[in-house]
N, CA, C and O atoms as a GROMACS GRO file, in nm:
protein
  540
    1MET      N    1   0.083  -0.116   0.000
    1MET     CA    2   0.000   0.000   0.000
    1MET      C    3   0.089   0.124   0.000
    1MET      O    4   0.178   0.141   0.083
    2ARG      N    5   0.058   0.209  -0.098
    2ARG     CA    6   0.139   0.330  -0.112
    2ARG      C    7   0.062   0.449  -0.060
    2ARG      O    8  -0.056   0.467  -0.090
    3VAL      N    9   0.128   0.526   0.015
    3VAL     CA   10   0.068   0.648   0.068
    3VAL      C   11   0.135   0.764  -0.006
    3VAL      O   12   0.257   0.777  -0.008
    4SER      N   13   0.052   0.846  -0.065
    4SER     CA   14   0.104   0.957  -0.144
    4SER      C   15   0.102   1.084  -0.060
    4SER      O   16   0.005   1.114   0.009
    5ASN      N   17   0.210   1.155  -0.068
    5ASN     CA   18   0.219   1.282   0.004
    5ASN      C   19   0.179   1.400  -0.084
    5ASN      O   20   0.187   1.515  -0.041
    6ARG      N   21   0.136   1.371  -0.203
    6ARG     CA   22   0.095   1.480  -0.294
    6ARG      C   23  -0.039   1.536  -0.249
    6ARG      O   24  -0.130   1.464  -0.209
    7LYS      N   25  -0.047   1.665  -0.259
    7LYS     CA   26  -0.175   1.732  -0.231
    7LYS      C   27  -0.249   1.750  -0.360
    7LYS      O   28  -0.191   1.785  -0.463
    8LYS      N   29  -0.377   1.727  -0.355
    8LYS     CA   30  -0.457   1.745  -0.475
    8LYS      C   31  -0.487   1.893  -0.491
    8LYS      O   32  -0.528   1.961  -0.396
    9ARG      N   33  -0.467   1.942  -0.610
    9ARG     CA   34  -0.495   2.082  -0.639
    9ARG      C   35  -0.640   2.097  -0.683
    9ARG      O   36  -0.688   2.023  -0.769
   10GLY      N   37  -0.709   2.194  -0.624
   10GLY     CA   38  -0.847   2.221  -0.663
   10GLY      C   39  -0.852   2.318  -0.780
   10GLY      O   40  -0.761   2.398  -0.801
   11VAL      N   41  -0.958   2.311  -0.854
   11VAL     CA   42  -0.977   2.401  -0.967
   11VAL      C   43  -1.058   2.520  -0.918
   11VAL      O   44  -1.166   2.503  -0.859
   12ALA      N   45  -1.008   2.640  -0.941
   12ALA     CA   46  -1.077   2.762  -0.898
   12ALA      C   47  -1.106   2.849  -1.020
   12ALA      O   48  -1.020   2.868  -1.106
   13VAL      N   49  -1.227   2.901  -1.025
   13VAL     CA   50  -1.265   2.989  -1.134
   13VAL      C   51  -1.272   3.131  -1.080
   13VAL      O   52  -1.340   3.157  -0.980
   14ASP      N   53  -1.201   3.221  -1.145
   14ASP     CA   54  -1.201   3.360  -1.102
   14ASP      C   55  -1.326   3.429  -1.155
   14ASP      O   56  -1.344   3.439  -1.277
   15LEU      N   57  -1.413   3.477  -1.066
   15LEU     CA   58  -1.540   3.538  -1.106
   15LEU      C   59  -1.531   3.690  -1.125
   15LEU      O   60  -1.629   3.752  -1.168
   16THR      N   61  -1.419   3.749  -1.094
   16THR     CA   62  -1.406   3.894  -1.104
   16THR      C   63  -1.432   3.947  -1.245
   16THR      O   64  -1.507   4.044  -1.258
   17PRO      N   65  -1.377   3.890  -1.352
   17PRO     CA   66  -1.408   3.942  -1.486
   17PRO      C   67  -1.555   3.929  -1.524
   17PRO      O   68  -1.611   4.017  -1.590
   18MET      N   69  -1.618   3.820  -1.481
   18MET     CA   70  -1.760   3.803  -1.512
   18MET      C   71  -1.845   3.906  -1.438
   18MET      O   72  -1.941   3.960  -1.495
   19ILE      N   73  -1.812   3.935  -1.314
   19ILE     CA   74  -1.886   4.036  -1.238
   19ILE      C   75  -1.868   4.174  -1.302
   19ILE      O   76  -1.963   4.252  -1.308
   20ASP      N   77  -1.747   4.204  -1.350
   20ASP     CA   78  -1.723   4.332  -1.419
   20ASP      C   79  -1.808   4.345  -1.545
   20ASP      O   80  -1.866   4.451  -1.570
   21VAL      N   81  -1.817   4.239  -1.622
   21VAL     CA   82  -1.896   4.242  -1.745
   21VAL      C   83  -2.044   4.259  -1.713
   21VAL      O   84  -2.113   4.337  -1.780
   22VAL      N   85  -2.095   4.188  -1.614
   22VAL     CA   86  -2.236   4.200  -1.577
   22VAL      C   87  -2.266   4.341  -1.527
   22VAL      O   88  -2.370   4.398  -1.561
   23PHE      N   89  -2.178   4.397  -1.446
   23PHE     CA   90  -2.197   4.534  -1.396
   23PHE      C   91  -2.200   4.634  -1.512
   23PHE      O   92  -2.283   4.724  -1.512
   24GLN      N   93  -2.112   4.618  -1.610
   24GLN     CA   94  -2.112   4.709  -1.725
   24GLN      C   95  -2.237   4.694  -1.809
   24GLN      O   96  -2.288   4.794  -1.860
   25LEU      N   97  -2.289   4.574  -1.824
   25LEU     CA   98  -2.415   4.555  -1.896
   25LEU      C   99  -2.532   4.622  -1.824
   25LEU      O  100  -2.616   4.685  -1.887
   26ILE      N  101  -2.536   4.609  -1.693
   26ILE     CA  102  -2.643   4.674  -1.616
   26ILE      C  103  -2.636   4.826  -1.634
   26ILE      O  104  -2.738   4.890  -1.658
   27LEU      N  105  -2.516   4.882  -1.623
   27LEU     CA  106  -2.501   5.027  -1.643
   27LEU      C  107  -2.541   5.070  -1.784
   27LEU      O  108  -2.604   5.173  -1.802
   28PHE      N  109  -2.504   4.990  -1.884
   28PHE     CA  110  -2.539   5.024  -2.022
   28PHE      C  111  -2.690   5.029  -2.039
   28PHE      O  112  -2.742   5.124  -2.098
   29PHE      N  113  -2.762   4.930  -1.988
   29PHE     CA  114  -2.907   4.928  -2.004
   29PHE      C  115  -2.975   5.038  -1.923
   29PHE      O  116  -3.075   5.094  -1.968
   30LEU      N  117  -2.923   5.070  -1.807
   30LEU     CA  118  -2.981   5.179  -1.729
   30LEU      C  119  -2.966   5.313  -1.799
   30LEU      O  120  -3.059   5.393  -1.803
   31VAL      N  121  -2.848   5.337  -1.855
   31VAL     CA  122  -2.823   5.465  -1.923
   31VAL      C  123  -2.898   5.472  -2.055
   31VAL      O  124  -2.953   5.577  -2.088
   32SER      N  125  -2.902   5.365  -2.130
   32SER     CA  126  -2.965   5.370  -2.262
   32SER      C  127  -3.117   5.380  -2.253
   32SER      O  128  -3.178   5.434  -2.346
   33THR      N  129  -3.180   5.333  -2.149
   33THR     CA  130  -3.325   5.344  -2.139
   33THR      C  131  -3.369   5.484  -2.100
   33THR      O  132  -3.484   5.520  -2.126
   34THR      N  133  -3.283   5.564  -2.039
   34THR     CA  134  -3.323   5.699  -2.003
   34THR      C  135  -3.327   5.792  -2.123
   34THR      O  136  -3.389   5.898  -2.115
   35PHE      N  137  -3.264   5.756  -2.233
   35PHE     CA  138  -3.265   5.841  -2.351
   35PHE      C  139  -3.390   5.825  -2.435
   35PHE      O  140  -3.414   5.905  -2.525
   36ALA      N  141  -3.471   5.726  -2.408
   36ALA     CA  142  -3.588   5.697  -2.490
   36ALA      C  143  -3.715   5.760  -2.434
   36ALA      O  144  -3.825   5.714  -2.467
   37LEU      N  145  -3.705   5.862  -2.351
   37LEU     CA  146  -3.823   5.921  -2.290
   37LEU      C  147  -3.902   6.010  -2.384
   37LEU      O  148  -4.025   6.004  -2.386
   38LEU      N  149  -3.835   6.090  -2.463
   38LEU     CA  150  -3.904   6.184  -2.550
   38LEU      C  151  -3.882   6.146  -2.696
   38LEU      O  152  -3.771   6.109  -2.734
   39PRO      N  153  -3.985   6.155  -2.778
   39PRO     CA  154  -3.965   6.128  -2.920
   39PRO      C  155  -3.884   6.240  -2.983
   39PRO      O  156  -3.879   6.352  -2.931
   40ALA      N  157  -3.822   6.211  -3.094
   40ALA     CA  158  -3.735   6.308  -3.161
   40ALA      C  159  -3.816   6.396  -3.256
   40ALA      O  160  -3.799   6.388  -3.377
   41ILE      N  161  -3.903   6.478  -3.200
   41ILE     CA  162  -3.983   6.572  -3.277
   41ILE      C  163  -3.934   6.711  -3.241
   41ILE      O  164  -3.940   6.751  -3.125
   42ASN      N  165  -3.885   6.785  -3.340
   42ASN     CA  166  -3.830   6.917  -3.314
   42ASN      C  167  -3.940   7.021  -3.300
   42ASN      O  168  -4.018   7.043  -3.392
   43VAL      N  169  -3.944   7.084  -3.183
   43VAL     CA  170  -4.043   7.188  -3.156
   43VAL      C  171  -3.972   7.301  -3.084
   43VAL      O  172  -3.898   7.278  -2.988
   44ASN      N  173  -3.993   7.423  -3.130
   44ASN     CA  174  -3.939   7.541  -3.066
   44ASN      C  175  -4.041   7.588  -2.962
   44ASN      O  176  -4.133   7.663  -2.995
   45LEU      N  177  -4.026   7.543  -2.837
   45LEU     CA  178  -4.124   7.573  -2.733
   45LEU      C  179  -4.116   7.719  -2.691
   45LEU      O  180  -4.008   7.777  -2.690
   46PRO      N  181  -4.230   7.779  -2.657
   46PRO     CA  182  -4.228   7.916  -2.608
   46PRO      C  183  -4.162   7.923  -2.470
   46PRO      O  184  -4.163   7.826  -2.394
   47GLU      N  185  -4.104   8.038  -2.440
   47GLU     CA  186  -4.035   8.055  -2.312
   47GLU      C  187  -4.131   8.109  -2.207
   47GLU      O  188  -4.225   8.183  -2.238
   48SER      N  189  -4.105   8.071  -2.082
   48SER     CA  190  -4.187   8.118  -1.971
   48SER      C  191  -4.099   8.131  -1.848
   48SER      O  192  -4.019   8.043  -1.818
   49SER      N  193  -4.114   8.242  -1.777
   49SER     CA  194  -4.035   8.261  -1.655
   49SER      C  195  -4.110   8.213  -1.531
   49SER      O  196  -4.050   8.198  -1.425
   50THR      N  197  -4.240   8.188  -1.542
   50THR     CA  198  -4.320   8.146  -1.427
   50THR      C  199  -4.366   8.001  -1.439
   50THR      O  200  -4.454   7.959  -1.363
   51ALA      N  201  -4.310   7.925  -1.530
   51ALA     CA  202  -4.353   7.787  -1.550
   51ALA      C  203  -4.315   7.701  -1.431
   51ALA      O  204  -4.213   7.724  -1.367
   52GLN      N  205  -4.398   7.603  -1.403
   52GLN     CA  206  -4.372   7.507  -1.296
   52GLN      C  207  -4.345   7.372  -1.359
   52GLN      O  208  -4.402   7.338  -1.463
   53GLY      N  209  -4.258   7.298  -1.297
   53GLY     CA  210  -4.223   7.166  -1.349
   53GLY      C  211  -4.338   7.069  -1.334
   53GLY      O  212  -4.412   7.074  -1.236
   54ALA      N  213  -4.354   6.981  -1.431
   54ALA     CA  214  -4.457   6.877  -1.426
   54ALA      C  215  -4.398   6.749  -1.483
   54ALA      O  216  -4.313   6.752  -1.572
   55GLU      N  217  -4.443   6.638  -1.431
   55GLU     CA  218  -4.397   6.510  -1.479
   55GLU      C  219  -4.458   6.483  -1.616
   55GLU      O  220  -4.578   6.499  -1.636
   56ILE      N  221  -4.373   6.442  -1.711
   56ILE     CA  222  -4.423   6.410  -1.845
   56ILE      C  223  -4.467   6.265  -1.844
   56ILE      O  224  -4.385   6.173  -1.853
   57ALA      N  225  -4.595   6.245  -1.832
   57ALA     CA  226  -4.651   6.109  -1.831
   57ALA      C  227  -4.784   6.115  -1.902
   57ALA      O  228  -4.839   6.223  -1.925
   58GLY      N  229  -4.836   6.002  -1.936
   58GLY     CA  230  -4.966   5.999  -2.002
   58GLY      C  231  -4.955   6.026  -2.150
   58GLY      O  232  -4.870   5.969  -2.218
   59ILE      N  233  -5.041   6.113  -2.199
   59ILE     CA  234  -5.048   6.144  -2.342
   59ILE      C  235  -4.968   6.269  -2.370
   59ILE      O  236  -4.973   6.366  -2.294
   60THR      N  237  -4.893   6.267  -2.479
   60THR     CA  238  -4.820   6.386  -2.524
   60THR      C  239  -4.866   6.418  -2.666
   60THR      O  240  -4.857   6.335  -2.756
   61ILE      N  241  -4.917   6.539  -2.684
   61ILE     CA  242  -4.958   6.586  -2.816
   61ILE      C  243  -4.860   6.696  -2.856
   61ILE      O  244  -4.844   6.795  -2.785
   62THR      N  245  -4.794   6.678  -2.971
   62THR     CA  246  -4.694   6.772  -3.018
   62THR      C  247  -4.742   6.833  -3.148
   62THR      O  248  -4.785   6.762  -3.239
   63VAL      N  249  -4.733   6.967  -3.158
   63VAL     CA  250  -4.772   7.038  -3.279
   63VAL      C  251  -4.653   7.119  -3.328
   63VAL      O  252  -4.600   7.203  -3.255
   64GLN      N  253  -4.611   7.094  -3.452
   64GLN     CA  254  -4.500   7.167  -3.511
   64GLN      C  255  -4.550   7.291  -3.583
   64GLN      O  256  -4.670   7.304  -3.611
   65SER      N  257  -4.458   7.382  -3.613
   65SER     CA  258  -4.496   7.506  -3.680
   65SER      C  259  -4.547   7.483  -3.821
   65SER      O  260  -4.622   7.566  -3.873
   66ASN      N  261  -4.508   7.372  -3.885
   66ASN     CA  262  -4.554   7.344  -4.021
   66ASN      C  263  -4.692   7.276  -4.023
   66ASN      O  264  -4.742   7.241  -4.130
   67GLY      N  265  -4.754   7.258  -3.906
   67GLY     CA  266  -4.889   7.203  -3.898
   67GLY      C  267  -4.895   7.054  -3.868
   67GLY      O  268  -5.004   7.002  -3.846
   68LYS      N  269  -4.782   6.986  -3.867
   68LYS     CA  270  -4.783   6.842  -3.836
   68LYS      C  271  -4.812   6.822  -3.688
   68LYS      O  272  -4.764   6.897  -3.602
   69MET      N  273  -4.892   6.720  -3.660
   69MET     CA  274  -4.933   6.693  -3.524
   69MET      C  275  -4.899   6.548  -3.491
   69MET      O  276  -4.912   6.459  -3.575
   70TRP      N  277  -4.856   6.525  -3.367
   70TRP     CA  278  -4.815   6.393  -3.321
   70TRP      C  279  -4.892   6.358  -3.195
   70TRP      O  280  -4.903   6.439  -3.103
   71PHE      N  281  -4.945   6.238  -3.191
   71PHE     CA  282  -5.010   6.181  -3.073
   71PHE      C  283  -4.912   6.078  -3.018
   71PHE      O  284  -4.896   5.970  -3.075
   72ASN      N  285  -4.845   6.111  -2.906
   72ASN     CA  286  -4.730   6.036  -2.855
   72ASN      C  287  -4.626   6.028  -2.965
   72ASN      O  288  -4.562   6.129  -2.992
   73ASP      N  289  -4.605   5.916  -3.029
   73ASP     CA  290  -4.505   5.907  -3.135
   73ASP      C  291  -4.566   5.876  -3.271
   73ASP      O  292  -4.496   5.835  -3.363
   74GLU      N  293  -4.698   5.895  -3.284
   74GLU     CA  294  -4.769   5.863  -3.408
   74GLU      C  295  -4.826   5.992  -3.468
   74GLU      O  296  -4.892   6.069  -3.399
   75GLN      N  297  -4.800   6.014  -3.598
   75GLN     CA  298  -4.849   6.135  -3.662
   75GLN      C  299  -5.000   6.124  -3.687
   75GLN      O  300  -5.049   6.023  -3.736
   76VAL      N  301  -5.073   6.232  -3.650
   76VAL     CA  302  -5.218   6.237  -3.666
   76VAL      C  303  -5.257   6.372  -3.724
   76VAL      O  304  -5.173   6.460  -3.741
   77SER      N  305  -5.386   6.386  -3.755
   77SER     CA  306  -5.441   6.514  -3.798
   77SER      C  307  -5.548   6.555  -3.697
   77SER      O  308  -5.580   6.480  -3.604
   78LEU      N  309  -5.604   6.674  -3.716
   78LEU     CA  310  -5.712   6.717  -3.626
   78LEU      C  311  -5.832   6.623  -3.634
   78LEU      O  312  -5.900   6.600  -3.534
   79LYS      N  313  -5.857   6.569  -3.753
   79LYS     CA  314  -5.972   6.479  -3.770
   79LYS      C  315  -5.951   6.346  -3.698
   79LYS      O  316  -6.045   6.293  -3.639
   80THR      N  317  -5.829   6.293  -3.702
   80THR     CA  318  -5.805   6.162  -3.641
   80THR      C  319  -5.765   6.171  -3.494
   80THR      O  320  -5.761   6.068  -3.427
   81LEU      N  321  -5.737   6.291  -3.443
   81LEU     CA  322  -5.698   6.306  -3.303
   81LEU      C  323  -5.810   6.262  -3.209
   81LEU      O  324  -5.785   6.194  -3.110
   82GLY      N  325  -5.933   6.300  -3.240
   82GLY     CA  326  -6.047   6.259  -3.157
   82GLY      C  327  -6.065   6.109  -3.152
   82GLY      O  328  -6.097   6.053  -3.048
   83GLN      N  329  -6.044   6.042  -3.267
   83GLN     CA  330  -6.055   5.896  -3.271
   83GLN      C  331  -5.946   5.830  -3.188
   83GLN      O  332  -5.973   5.732  -3.118
   84LYS      N  333  -5.824   5.882  -3.195
   84LYS     CA  334  -5.714   5.828  -3.116
   84LYS      C  335  -5.741   5.844  -2.966
   84LYS      O  336  -5.717   5.754  -2.887
   85LEU      N  337  -5.792   5.961  -2.928
   85LEU     CA  338  -5.822   5.985  -2.787
   85LEU      C  339  -5.935   5.896  -2.739
   85LEU      O  340  -5.932   5.848  -2.625
   86ALA      N  341  -6.034   5.873  -2.822
   86ALA     CA  342  -6.148   5.789  -2.783
   86ALA      C  343  -6.106   5.644  -2.762
   86ALA      O  344  -6.159   5.576  -2.675
   87SER      N  345  -6.012   5.597  -2.842
   87SER     CA  346  -5.970   5.457  -2.833
   87SER      C  347  -5.850   5.437  -2.742
   87SER      O  348  -5.801   5.324  -2.728
   88PHE      N  349  -5.799   5.543  -2.679
   88PHE     CA  350  -5.680   5.533  -2.594
   88PHE      C  351  -5.714   5.466  -2.461
   88PHE      O  352  -5.815   5.499  -2.399
   89ASP      N  353  -5.629   5.372  -2.419
   89ASP     CA  354  -5.648   5.301  -2.292
   89ASP      C  355  -5.581   5.382  -2.181
   89ASP      O  356  -5.460   5.401  -2.182
   90THR      N  357  -5.660   5.430  -2.085
   90THR     CA  358  -5.608   5.511  -1.975
   90THR      C  359  -5.564   5.427  -1.856
   90THR      O  360  -5.542   5.481  -1.748
   91GLU      N  361  -5.551   5.298  -1.874
   91GLU     CA  362  -5.500   5.206  -1.772
   91GLU      C  363  -5.581   5.212  -1.643
   91GLU      O  364  -5.524   5.210  -1.534
   92GLY      N  365  -5.711   5.221  -1.656
   92GLY     CA  366  -5.799   5.218  -1.539
   92GLY      C  367  -5.824   5.352  -1.474
   92GLY      O  368  -5.909   5.362  -1.386
   93LYS      N  369  -5.753   5.457  -1.515
   93LYS     CA  370  -5.776   5.590  -1.458
   93LYS      C  371  -5.893   5.655  -1.530
   93LYS      O  372  -5.922   5.624  -1.645
   94LYS      N  373  -5.960   5.746  -1.459
   94LYS     CA  374  -6.065   5.824  -1.523
   94LYS      C  375  -6.001   5.920  -1.622
   94LYS      O  376  -5.891   5.970  -1.600
   95LYS      N  377  -6.071   5.947  -1.731
   95LYS     CA  378  -6.016   6.036  -1.834
   95LYS      C  379  -5.995   6.178  -1.780
   95LYS      O  380  -5.901   6.246  -1.820
   96ASP      N  381  -6.082   6.222  -1.688
   96ASP     CA  382  -6.065   6.358  -1.637
   96ASP      C  383  -5.946   6.370  -1.542
   96ASP      O  384  -5.908   6.481  -1.506
   97GLU      N  385  -5.886   6.258  -1.501
   97GLU     CA  386  -5.768   6.261  -1.415
   97GLU      C  387  -5.641   6.222  -1.490
   97GLU      O  388  -5.531   6.235  -1.437
   98TYR      N  389  -5.655   6.175  -1.614
   98TYR     CA  390  -5.539   6.128  -1.690
   98TYR      C  391  -5.465   6.249  -1.747
   98TYR      O  392  -5.527   6.334  -1.811
   99PRO      N  393  -5.333   6.261  -1.725
   99PRO     CA  394  -5.260   6.380  -1.769
   99PRO      C  395  -5.233   6.382  -1.920
   99PRO      O  396  -5.199   6.281  -1.981
  100VAL      N  397  -5.250   6.500  -1.977
  100VAL     CA  398  -5.220   6.524  -2.118
  100VAL      C  399  -5.123   6.641  -2.125
  100VAL      O  400  -5.146   6.745  -2.064
  101THR      N  401  -5.014   6.624  -2.198
  101THR     CA  402  -4.916   6.731  -2.216
  101THR      C  403  -4.923   6.780  -2.360
  101THR      O  404  -4.914   6.701  -2.454
  102LEU      N  405  -4.940   6.910  -2.377
  102LEU     CA  406  -4.946   6.971  -2.510
  102LEU      C  407  -4.817   7.047  -2.534
  102LEU      O  408  -4.785   7.142  -2.462
  103GLU      N  409  -4.742   7.004  -2.636
  103GLU     CA  410  -4.619   7.070  -2.677
  103GLU      C  411  -4.647   7.138  -2.810
  103GLU      O  412  -4.655   7.071  -2.913
  104ALA      N  413  -4.660   7.268  -2.810
  104ALA     CA  414  -4.689   7.341  -2.933
  104ALA      C  415  -4.575   7.436  -2.962
  104ALA      O  416  -4.527   7.506  -2.873
  105ASP      N  417  -4.533   7.440  -3.087
  105ASP     CA  418  -4.431   7.534  -3.130
  105ASP      C  419  -4.482   7.675  -3.105
  105ASP      O  420  -4.602   7.700  -3.110
  106GLU      N  421  -4.391   7.768  -3.077
  106GLU     CA  422  -4.434   7.904  -3.046
  106GLU      C  423  -4.496   7.974  -3.166
  106GLU      O  424  -4.560   8.078  -3.148
  107ASN      N  425  -4.479   7.921  -3.288
  107ASN     CA  426  -4.537   7.981  -3.408
  107ASN      C  427  -4.673   7.921  -3.445
  107ASN      O  428  -4.732   7.962  -3.545
  108VAL      N  429  -4.722   7.825  -3.366
  108VAL     CA  430  -4.853   7.768  -3.392
  108VAL      C  431  -4.959   7.869  -3.351
  108VAL      O  432  -4.947   7.934  -3.247
  109THR      N  433  -5.063   7.882  -3.433
  109THR     CA  434  -5.165   7.983  -3.406
  109THR      C  435  -5.250   7.945  -3.285
  109THR      O  436  -5.265   7.827  -3.252
  110ASN      N  437  -5.304   8.046  -3.222
  110ASN     CA  438  -5.391   8.025  -3.105
  110ASN      C  439  -5.515   7.945  -3.144
  110ASN      O  440  -5.566   7.867  -3.063
  111GLY      N  441  -5.564   7.964  -3.263
  111GLY     CA  442  -5.681   7.891  -3.309
  111GLY      C  443  -5.659   7.741  -3.314
  111GLY      O  444  -5.748   7.663  -3.280
  112SER      N  445  -5.540   7.700  -3.356
  112SER     CA  446  -5.509   7.556  -3.360
  112SER      C  447  -5.505   7.497  -3.220
  112SER      O  448  -5.553   7.386  -3.198
  113ILE      N  449  -5.448   7.570  -3.128
  113ILE     CA  450  -5.441   7.522  -2.990
  113ILE      C  451  -5.580   7.512  -2.929
  113ILE      O  452  -5.609   7.417  -2.856
  114VAL      N  453  -5.666   7.608  -2.958
  114VAL     CA  454  -5.804   7.604  -2.907
  114VAL      C  455  -5.879   7.484  -2.964
  114VAL      O  456  -5.956   7.420  -2.893
  115LYS      N  457  -5.858   7.454  -3.091
  115LYS     CA  458  -5.922   7.336  -3.152
  115LYS      C  459  -5.878   7.208  -3.083
  115LYS      O  460  -5.959   7.118  -3.059
  116ILE      N  461  -5.749   7.198  -3.051
  116ILE     CA  462  -5.697   7.080  -2.982
  116ILE      C  463  -5.758   7.070  -2.842
  116ILE      O  464  -5.796   6.962  -2.798
  117PHE      N  465  -5.767   7.184  -2.771
  117PHE     CA  466  -5.830   7.185  -2.640
  117PHE      C  467  -5.976   7.139  -2.648
  117PHE      O  468  -6.022   7.063  -2.563
  118ASP      N  469  -6.047   7.183  -2.750
  118ASP     CA  470  -6.187   7.142  -2.768
  118ASP      C  471  -6.198   6.990  -2.788
  118ASP      O  472  -6.284   6.925  -2.730
  119ILE      N  473  -6.110   6.936  -2.873
  119ILE     CA  474  -6.113   6.792  -2.897
  119ILE      C  475  -6.082   6.715  -2.769
  119ILE      O  476  -6.147   6.614  -2.740
  120LEU      N  477  -5.984   6.763  -2.692
  120LEU     CA  478  -5.950   6.697  -2.566
  120LEU      C  479  -6.067   6.699  -2.468
  120LEU      O  480  -6.097   6.597  -2.405
  121ARG      N  481  -6.133   6.812  -2.457
  121ARG     CA  482  -6.247   6.822  -2.364
  121ARG      C  483  -6.366   6.739  -2.410
  121ARG      O  484  -6.436   6.681  -2.328
  122GLU      N  485  -6.389   6.734  -2.540
  122GLU     CA  486  -6.498   6.651  -2.593
  122GLU      C  487  -6.477   6.504  -2.559
  122GLU      O  488  -6.573   6.430  -2.539
  123GLN      N  489  -6.351   6.461  -2.554
  123GLN     CA  490  -6.320   6.322  -2.523
  123GLN      C  491  -6.307   6.296  -2.373
  123GLN      O  492  -6.281   6.183  -2.332
  124GLY      N  493  -6.324   6.401  -2.290
  124GLY     CA  494  -6.324   6.383  -2.146
  124GLY      C  495  -6.192   6.412  -2.077
  124GLY      O  496  -6.182   6.393  -1.955
  125PHE      N  497  -6.090   6.456  -2.148
  125PHE     CA  498  -5.960   6.487  -2.088
  125PHE      C  499  -5.958   6.634  -2.048
  125PHE      O  500  -5.972   6.722  -2.132
  126VAL      N  501  -5.941   6.661  -1.918
  126VAL     CA  502  -5.940   6.799  -1.872
  126VAL      C  503  -5.810   6.836  -1.798
  126VAL      O  504  -5.787   6.954  -1.771
  127SER      N  505  -5.727   6.738  -1.767
  127SER     CA  506  -5.600   6.764  -1.700
  127SER      C  507  -5.493   6.784  -1.807
  127SER      O  508  -5.424   6.691  -1.846
  128ILE      N  509  -5.481   6.910  -1.855
  128ILE     CA  510  -5.395   6.942  -1.969
  128ILE      C  511  -5.282   7.033  -1.923
  128ILE      O  512  -5.306   7.136  -1.859
  129ASN      N  513  -5.158   6.995  -1.955
  129ASN     CA  514  -5.040   7.076  -1.923
  129ASN      C  515  -4.982   7.130  -2.052
  129ASN      O  516  -4.972   7.059  -2.152
  130LEU      N  517  -4.942   7.257  -2.050
  130LEU     CA  518  -4.875   7.318  -2.164
  130LEU      C  519  -4.726   7.315  -2.137
  130LEU      O  520  -4.681   7.366  -2.034
  131ARG      N  521  -4.648   7.258  -2.227
  131ARG     CA  522  -4.505   7.247  -2.206
  131ARG      C  523  -4.437   7.370  -2.263
  131ARG      O  524  -4.464   7.412  -2.375
  132THR      N  525  -4.347   7.429  -2.182
  132THR     CA  526  -4.268   7.546  -2.224
  132THR      C  527  -4.123   7.520  -2.192
  132THR      O  528  -4.089   7.420  -2.128
  133SER      N  529  -4.036   7.611  -2.235
  133SER     CA  530  -3.895   7.602  -2.200
  133SER      C  531  -3.863   7.714  -2.104
  133SER      O  532  -3.932   7.817  -2.101
  134ASP      N  533  -3.757   7.695  -2.024
  134ASP     CA  534  -3.714   7.798  -1.928
  134ASP      C  535  -3.642   7.908  -2.002
  134ASP      O  536  -3.580   7.887  -2.106
  135LYS      N  537  -3.650   8.028  -1.945
  135LYS     CA  538  -3.577   8.142  -2.001
  135LYS      C  539  -3.431   8.129  -1.974
  135LYS      O  540  -3.353   8.215  -2.014
   0.00000   0.00000   0.00000
């Protein structure tokens, strides 16, 4: 009977590089998801010195100076805006409590904005915020 004085070497896996890669992936996804909040629609917002901050949530209606209108990220017209609002799912909230943000270029006429307000009220949305830029 032979007795061996050799020690058996165990196999060890270094987890430090894997943890570094996972941490970098988490950071990448956290940073990249914050850039997708606003659609890339160019609007020259009017300036206001008394504006108060509001959370941008719910419905966003954007009107450009050339007359193009966007419902969230989908292009619509005044005629189809009412249909989109009527079929919009408010996720169980009442329509009069669901927030709507209106982003209108400073060159859009007052009449166009009033028409949009009328359509919103006809569909039951009354919590409307006007988005402006700081001076």
